[in-house]
C-alpha positions as CSV (number, residue, x, y, z in Angstrom):
1,M,-74.1,159.8,-32.4
2,N,-71.2,158.7,-30.1
3,A,-69.5,162.1,-28.9
4,V,-71.7,164.0,-26.7
5,A,-72.5,167.8,-27.6
6,T,-73.2,170.1,-25.1
7,V,-76.0,172.8,-26.0
8,T,-78.1,175.4,-24.4
9,L,-81.6,175.3,-25.7
10,S,-82.9,178.2,-27.5
11,R,-86.3,178.1,-26.5
12,D,-88.6,176.4,-24.8
13,C,-89.2,172.6,-26.1
14,E,-91.4,170.0,-25.3
15,A,-89.9,166.7,-25.0
16,V,-90.7,162.8,-23.5
17,Q,-89.0,162.0,-19.8
18,I,-87.5,158.6,-20.4
19,P,-88.1,156.2,-19.1
20,A,-91.7,157.7,-18.0
21,G,-92.8,158.6,-21.1
22,H,-94.3,161.7,-19.6
23,T,-94.7,164.8,-22.1
24,V,-92.4,167.9,-20.6
25,T,-91.7,171.4,-21.4
26,L,-87.9,172.1,-21.3
27,P,-87.5,175.8,-21.0
28,S,-85.1,178.0,-23.0
29,G,-81.8,178.2,-21.2
30,T,-81.6,174.6,-20.4
31,E,-78.3,173.3,-20.6
32,V,-78.4,169.5,-22.4
33,D,-76.2,166.9,-23.4
34,I,-77.2,165.2,-26.9
35,T,-76.6,161.8,-26.2
36,Q,-77.8,160.4,-29.2
37,T,-79.3,161.2,-32.9
38,L,-80.9,158.4,-34.4
39,G,-83.9,158.2,-36.7
40,G,-84.7,162.2,-36.5
41,T,-84.9,162.5,-32.9
42,Y,-82.6,163.4,-30.0
43,T,-81.9,162.2,-26.6
44,V,-80.0,164.5,-24.3
45,H,-79.3,164.1,-21.1
46,A,-80.5,167.6,-18.7
47,V,-80.9,168.2,-15.0
48,G,-83.6,165.7,-14.1
49,G,-82.9,162.7,-15.8
50,L,-83.2,161.7,-19.7
51,Y,-85.2,163.2,-22.5
52,R,-86.1,162.2,-25.9
53,I,-86.4,165.9,-28.4
54,S,-88.6,165.6,-31.8
55,G,-87.0,166.4,-34.7
56,R,-89.0,168.8,-35.2
57,D,-88.1,170.9,-32.5
58,A,-83.9,170.9,-33.7
59,D,-83.5,174.3,-34.1
60,A,-84.0,174.5,-30.2
61,L,-80.9,172.9,-30.1
62,G,-79.0,174.7,-32.6
63,R,-79.4,171.8,-35.3
64,T,-81.5,171.1,-38.6
65,L,-83.1,167.8,-39.0
66,E,-80.4,166.6,-41.8
67,S,-77.8,167.0,-39.6
68,A,-79.0,164.5,-37.7
69,G,-78.6,162.4,-40.5
70,T,-82.4,161.5,-41.3
71,A,-82.6,163.0,-44.5
72,A,-86.2,161.4,-45.7
73,R,-85.8,158.6,-47.7
74,V,-87.4,158.5,-51.3
75,F,-89.9,156.3,-52.4
76,P,-91.7,156.1,-55.8
77,D,-95.1,158.2,-55.4
78,E,-98.1,156.7,-56.7
79,V,-101.0,155.0,-54.6
80,G,-100.3,151.6,-53.5
81,S,-96.8,151.4,-54.1
82,V,-95.7,150.7,-50.6
83,T,-94.1,147.2,-50.2
84,E,-93.4,144.9,-47.3
85,Q,-89.6,145.8,-47.3
86,M,-90.2,149.4,-47.2
87,V,-92.2,149.5,-44.3
88,W,-88.8,146.9,-42.7
89,D,-86.7,149.8,-44.3
90,T,-89.1,152.4,-42.6
91,L,-89.0,150.7,-39.4
92,R,-85.2,150.8,-39.1
93,T,-85.3,154.2,-38.8
94,C,-87.5,153.9,-35.5
95,Y,-85.1,153.8,-32.3
96,D,-85.5,153.4,-28.3
97,P,-84.1,156.7,-27.4
98,E,-82.2,154.7,-24.7
99,I,-80.8,152.1,-27.1
100,P,-78.5,152.7,-30.3
101,V,-79.9,150.1,-32.6
102,N,-83.2,150.4,-34.2
103,I,-86.3,148.3,-33.5
104,V,-86.1,146.1,-36.2
105,D,-82.6,144.8,-35.4
106,L,-83.5,144.5,-31.6
107,G,-85.7,142.3,-32.2
108,L,-88.6,144.2,-31.0
109,V,-90.9,143.9,-34.2
110,Y,-92.8,140.3,-34.1
111,D,-94.8,140.8,-37.3
112,L,-95.6,143.1,-40.4
113,G,-98.7,142.9,-42.5
114,L,-100.2,144.7,-45.4
115,D,-103.9,145.0,-46.2
116,D,-105.3,146.2,-49.7
117,L,-107.9,148.5,-49.2
118,P,-111.0,149.6,-51.3
119,T,-109.5,153.1,-52.1
120,K,-106.5,150.8,-53.9
121,G,-104.3,151.5,-50.7
122,K,-102.9,149.8,-47.8
123,K,-103.1,149.6,-44.6
124,V,-100.2,148.3,-42.4
125,F,-100.4,146.5,-39.5
126,V,-97.3,146.2,-37.0
127,K,-97.1,144.2,-33.5
128,M,-93.7,144.8,-31.7
129,T,-93.0,144.5,-27.7
130,L,-90.4,146.7,-26.0
131,T,-87.3,145.4,-23.7
132,A,-89.4,146.0,-21.0
133,P,-93.1,145.7,-19.8
134,G,-92.5,148.7,-17.2
135,C,-90.9,150.9,-20.2
136,G,-93.0,154.0,-20.5
137,M,-91.7,155.1,-24.0
138,G,-94.0,152.4,-25.8
139,A,-96.5,154.9,-27.0
140,T,-93.8,157.3,-27.8
141,I,-91.9,154.0,-29.9
142,A,-95.3,153.3,-31.5
143,G,-96.1,156.6,-32.4
144,D,-93.0,157.5,-34.0
145,A,-93.0,154.1,-36.2
146,Q,-96.9,154.5,-37.1
147,Q,-96.5,158.0,-38.6
148,K,-93.5,157.0,-40.5
149,I,-95.3,154.0,-41.7
150,L,-98.4,156.7,-42.8
151,G,-95.4,158.9,-45.1
152,L,-94.8,155.9,-47.0
153,P,-96.8,155.6,-50.9
154,G,-99.9,154.4,-50.9
155,V,-100.5,154.0,-46.8
156,E,-103.6,155.3,-46.0
157,D,-103.7,153.7,-42.4
158,A,-101.3,152.2,-40.1
159,S,-101.7,150.2,-36.4
160,V,-98.7,149.6,-34.5
161,E,-99.9,147.2,-31.4
162,I,-97.7,146.9,-28.7
163,V,-97.5,142.9,-27.4
164,W,-96.0,141.0,-24.5
165,D,-96.0,137.2,-26.0
166,P,-93.6,136.4,-26.5
167,P,-91.4,138.0,-23.8
168,W,-88.7,140.0,-25.2
169,H,-85.1,138.5,-24.8
170,Q,-81.7,139.5,-25.8
171,S,-81.4,136.3,-28.0
172,M,-84.1,138.1,-29.9
173,I,-81.5,141.2,-31.4
174,T,-80.3,140.3,-34.9
175,S,-76.4,139.6,-35.6
176,E,-76.5,143.6,-36.7
177,G,-78.0,144.7,-33.4
178,K,-75.2,142.8,-31.5
179,R,-72.6,144.0,-33.7
180,L,-73.4,147.5,-33.2
181,L,-74.3,146.8,-29.0
182,G,-71.0,144.7,-29.1
183,I,-72.3,141.5,-27.9
184,E,-71.4,139.1,-30.8
């Protein structure tokens, strides 16, 4: 989303303060500027700073999740049918709320693996980092990734671990990420 839209919250709404990562409640009647709508979440500016609002609270913004351009991906509904490519594609729907580039193209995902479980399902392991060690949004971003992975067919368990080695650097951004950021 490139254009900023100003709306008034129609009800109390849970939000995560950026970059601290603290959960707060924005009261009904609060005027917010929607600055980013990516990956099924909203980044808004209100008095006190930036906040991330979950897609489940889109109605408080006068939106529907579909209007955010985040219609659910359709995958075969078979146990164990998840592939590594499906996980990568799913991670491309996860965003840092301050940066309009997904976590894969930002170069934040360091490792990804799938293990077979005795039930024929899969466990997915992801190792990722953040652009800055002090970022309070790490748990929020990792939790978003984990929940989306758990929604894939045949995934019974998923772990998303934040790691710091190697330290992230701008050189890790993919060419697509650099294009989106205008730093080609």
